[in-house]
Every structure is written in C-alpha cells, then in structure tokens.
C-alpha positions as a printed Julia matrix, in Angstrom:
50×3 Matrix{Float64}:
 -143.25  -54.39  -40.01
 -146.17  -52.14  -39.3
 -145.97  -49.77  -36.37
 -148.57  -51.15  -34.01
 -149.36  -47.82  -32.41
 -150.66  -46.73  -35.83
 -152.97  -49.73  -35.92
 -154.14  -48.94  -32.4
 -154.74  -45.31  -33.36
 -156.86  -46.37  -36.32
 -158.82  -48.79  -34.18
 -159.38  -45.97  -31.71
 -161.1   -44.11  -34.55
 -163.65  -46.9   -34.64
 -162.21  -49.03  -37.42
 -162.33  -52.79  -37.34
 -158.92  -54.39  -36.72
 -158.32  -55.63  -40.25
 -158.94  -52.34  -42.08
 -157.02  -50.5   -39.36
 -154.07  -52.8   -40.0
 -154.3   -52.44  -43.77
 -154.47  -48.67  -43.52
 -151.48  -48.48  -41.18
 -149.51  -50.73  -43.52
 -150.37  -48.56  -46.53
 -149.27  -45.43  -44.65
 -145.99  -47.14  -43.77
 -145.36  -47.93  -47.44
 -146.18  -44.36  -48.47
 -143.83  -42.86  -45.91
 -141.08  -45.26  -46.88
 -141.53  -44.44  -50.57
 -141.38  -40.7   -49.89
 -138.21  -41.13  -47.85
 -136.6   -43.17  -50.61
 -137.58  -40.59  -53.24
 -135.98  -37.83  -51.21
 -132.82  -39.91  -50.87
 -132.37  -40.79  -54.53
 -134.21  -37.95  -56.2
 -137.67  -39.13  -57.26
 -136.73  -42.05  -59.47
 -140.0   -43.53  -60.79
 -140.96  -46.98  -59.58
 -140.0   -49.66  -62.07
 -141.32  -52.58  -60.06
 -144.53  -54.31  -61.11
 -147.41  -55.12  -58.83
 -149.56  -52.52  -57.15
C-alpha cells in the first residue's frame, strides 16, 4: 500500500491527485526493489510485465 504522506507531498507540489498517487506508488516500488536487491545481492528481475 502506498504511503499516503508521499501522495500528499506530491500534491503539495501542485500535482493532480492521480499523477501524485502514481508517482508515489512508483517510488514505493523502486525503494522496495532496492531493499530486496541489497538483501539478496542484486539478482536480476525474472518476472515479466513492466
């Protein structure tokens, strides 16, 4: 689940709610991926999709 304070921060920068939400969600995924890579040593993503 997206951290709502990130969405609010983005909206505070003058974004419309939807793009603010999308951006916050993308940042969440990035941070999660980086954490996982540190944990298991940068194993490349094998999953399909984006």
